[in-house]
N, C-alpha and C positions, 0 to 999 in steps of 0.2 A: 504494500500500500504506500502511495506517495503522501508524505506529510508536508505541512507548512506551505501549501500552495495557496497563493492568493487567487480567489475565485470571483470573477465578475459575471454579469449576465446570468443571474441566478435568482429569479423572483417568482417562478411559477410553481405552484403546488396543487396538483389536481385531486389528491386524496387527502382529506382532513378528518381527524377525529376530534370532536368537541364534547363537552359535558353531556349533551343530549344525543350523542350518537355520531354516525358516519355521514360525511358530506362528500359528494362526488361532483366535480365540474362536468356538466353535461356537454360532452364533446360533439354531440350531434348538432348543437346549436351554434357552435363557433364557426366563423368569426363574428357572426351577427349579434349574438347575445352571450354574456357570461352569466350562466345560471348554475347554481349549486343545488343538487337534489339531496334532500335529507333522507337517508336510508335507515329504516328502523326495523326491518325484518329480513330474514334469510330469503324469502320469496322475492322481496323487492330488489335485493342485491342480485339474485339470480337473473331477474329480468334486466337489470341495469347492465350486467356484464354481457348477457346474450344480445341485447339491443345496442351495444356499443356506446352506452353512456360513458363508460370507462373502457379504454382499450390500450393495447400495448402490453406485452407479456409481463414486464415488471410491475406496472400499475395494476394489472389484474391480480397478480400475486399479492400485492399489498392490500387491495380491496378484500381479497379472500381472507387474509390474515385478520383483518378487522371483522370480516364476516363470521369467522370462528367465534369471536367474542359475542356477536349477536346471537349466533346459534346456541352457544352455551347458556346465554341468558334466557332464550326462549325455551330451552329444554331443561332448565334447572329443576323443575318438578317432575318432568317425564322420564329423565334418566339418560344413560349413555347411548342406548339404542336410538333414541330420538335425536340426540346430538349428532350421531353418525349419519343418520338419514339426511339431516340438514347439510352436513358437509358433502354428502354424495350429490345432493341437489346442486350445490355450487360447482362441484367438479364436472357436472354435465353441461355447464353453460357454454364453454368453448373447448374444443378437443385438442387444439394444437399448442396453446400457450402453456409451456412446461412450468413456468413459475407458479401458475395456478395450482398444479398438482403438488409441486414441491412445498408450497406454503401450507396446503391442507394436510399433507403428511406430517409436517412439523407440528401443526396444530393438534393433530391426533396424539402425538407423543407428549406434548405439553399437558393436554387435558388429562391423560391417563396418569401421569406422574404427579399431579397436583392435588392437594387437599382443597384448594380454592381455585377451581379452573377459570372462573371469570376473571378474577384479578390477575392470575398468572398469564392468561392468554392476552389480556390487554397490555401488560408490561412487555410481553414478547412481541406483540404486534407493533408497538411503538419502536422497539429495537429493530424489527424487520424493516420498517420504513426508514429509520435513521441509517441503517446499514446500507440500504439501497442507494440513498443519496450520497453517502460516503463512497460507495463503490463507483457510482457514476462519475464523481469528481476524479477519482483515481484513473478510471478508464479514459476520461478526457485528457488528463495529463500524459498518460502513457501513449495514447493514440496520437496526440499532437506532435510528440517527438519523432514520429515516423515521417512527417512532412518536411520537405525542403522549403526554404524561403521562396515565396512567390507561387505557392501551389494553388491549383484550381480544383475544387471538389464538387461532386454531384452527390446528393443524397436522395433516397427514395422512401416514400411513405413518411411516417413521422415517428422517429425514435428519439424524441426529445423529452423535455420535462413532462409533457402531457402523457407520455407513454411509460413514465416511471414515477418514482416518488418525487423527483425534481432533478433539474439540470439536464438529464438525458444521457443516452449512450452514444449513438451516432452523432446527435446534435451536441452532446457534451464534448465530443472530440472537436467538432467544428467550433463550438463556443471557445474552447481553450485555444485552439489554433488561431482564431480571429483575435482573441485577447493578446496573443503573442505577436501579432502582426505577420503571421506566416502566410495568410491567404490573400490572393488577389481577386478571387471570384468564387462565389458560392452559388451553385445551381440547385434548385429543388424541383424534382419531377412531380407532376400533378398527382399521380397515383390513383388512377381510376380503379373501381367505380365509386369509391367513397371519398376520393379526392383528399386524402390525408395530407398530401404534400401541399396542395394549393390552399386548403382550408386551415390546416393545423400548423404545419411547419412554417408557412409564411406568417401566420399569426404570431408564433413564437419569435421569429426573427424581428418582426415589427415591434413586439412588446419590449424586446431587449435592444432595439436600435442597431441590429446587425444587418447590413445590406445583403440582399439575396435576389436572385433572378429565377422566376418560375419558367419552366419549360413544359411543353407537352411530352407525355411519355415517349411518343414516337420520334421526338427530336434528339434523343440521347445519342443514337448512332451517328447522326450528322455532326454533332459537336465533337464526338470522339474522332471521327474521320478528319476533322479540321484541326485536331490537336489542341482542343480547348479544355480538355479535362485530364487531370493527372491521377486523381483518385476517385473511386466510388466508395462512399462510406454509408453503411447500412447497419441496422440492428438485427435482431434475430428473435424468433419466438421459440425456437428449439435448436439446440446444438447437440449433435450425436457424439458418441465416443470416438468415431473416426474423423471428426472435423466437418462432416456434412452439416448443413444448416437449413432450417426452414425459415423463410421470411415472407413478407408481403408479396403477393403475386406480381410478377414482373422483375423480381430480383434475379432470378436465373437468367432471364434475357439480358439484363445488364451485365451479369457476370460473363456470359459468352461474348458479348460485344467488347467488354473490357479486355478479355484475353486476346481477342483478335487484334485490337488496336494498341496493345502494349500499355493499357491503363491498369493501375493496381486496384484491387478490391479489398477493402477493410470491413470486417464484421466486428461490431462493438457491442458487447453484452456482458452482464454480470455472470458469475458462476452459477447463480440460481437458475439460469436459463439452460444449463447443461442437463440433458436427460441421460442419466447413467444406465437406464434400461434399454436405450436405443443404440444398437451397434452401428447402424448406418441410416442414411436417409430413407431407405426402404421401410424402416420401422415407424416413420412419422405418419400420424393420422392427419390428413389434409382436410380441413373444414370446408364443407360445401354450403354456401349460403343460398337463400331463396333466389330463384331466377328473376323474380319481380324487381330485385335491386338493379338489374341491368336491362331487362326486357321491357320495352315500351308497353304501357298498359293495354293498348289496343291489340297487342299480339299475345297476351297471356291467355292460356287455354285455347290457343289457335293452332294452326298447322305448324308454325315455326316454334322453336324452343331456344334455350340458352344454357350455357354452363357457367357457373359462378364459383370456381375455386378461389379461396381467399389467400392461400399461400402456395408457394412452390419450393422445391428443394434445390439448393445449390451445392454441388459436390465439392469436397475439400480441395481437389486439385485446381479449382478455379479461384480459390481464395488466397490472396497474398498474405493476409494477417488476420488472426483473431485476437482481439484485445479485450481482456477482462481486468478486473481490479487487481489481479495477481501479476499482470504484465502482458507482454506481447508474444504471441506464438506466430512465427513466420512460417509460411508454407505448411499449414497444419496437416497432421496425419494421426493415425491411431496411437503411435508411440508418444508423440508430443502431448496429445490430449490425455493420455494415461498419466503422464508426469504431472499435468496440471491438476488432475482430480485426486491424486493420491494424498 
């Protein structure tokens, strides 16, 4: 972990716990409105995760950590079986975000070992949030060290403060590199169909007064062909034991383009995103969302149809570096990942 780093551009906190419960910044309404939803039940949190009020694997994991507190409170009289059923409900909300499952597994252990599960879970959830922010800042510092002066970067989706406890993973790297004066240009891909790049990443850049340029997803190849991008920097929703990763749909396309054009690809994520049960990308469950999210309404239930996978898998051999709070793994493979997780 990197200590004593001066951190600027760090004011966004999408998940908050207050005396009366959990508050989530509703990311469906950004950038038009900044609205926090008050979450007081496991069912409400399940809906919020599933409907992308909160999104991004680390932020989902943090919400689930606080969700375990809510679940323990709701099941105080009903007992352990009811508590487990509520955790299972949260686990069913999004199938690809590994931080969700890692947080819920940790919550199970905390609850079993504690005489006062509610109090213990709340203290643990606060630490989970604080540790995520600390990890993001370390990731930012380590990742920024990979850039030469005058670098130009492209990011995809939103792996920023909104996708984490704060500061961000991919955007944390970009924040730190911008603070260091290393970047001459920041590009953000729009990231259809939910437009996390155009709605959320640009909102973050504007909030922190960081200059950035939006591009259509399909413009990335042209920019690389013209030599305008040095690094693609993305987050991850799952990292496998061999270094394969799952991230927002379109990441694999960017990885192939980057390899062809001699552009480097960085994956920035905390170790809580590592799935120790997944040997390779073949093990990753790819979430499929409703076709209505991309199919015009007049075509729904008609002759034509749509596919709406939310993530894709990028194999390790296309990745230049995986950056975690523990440091940088260049050209990741199973051996290097094993050392990281030991």
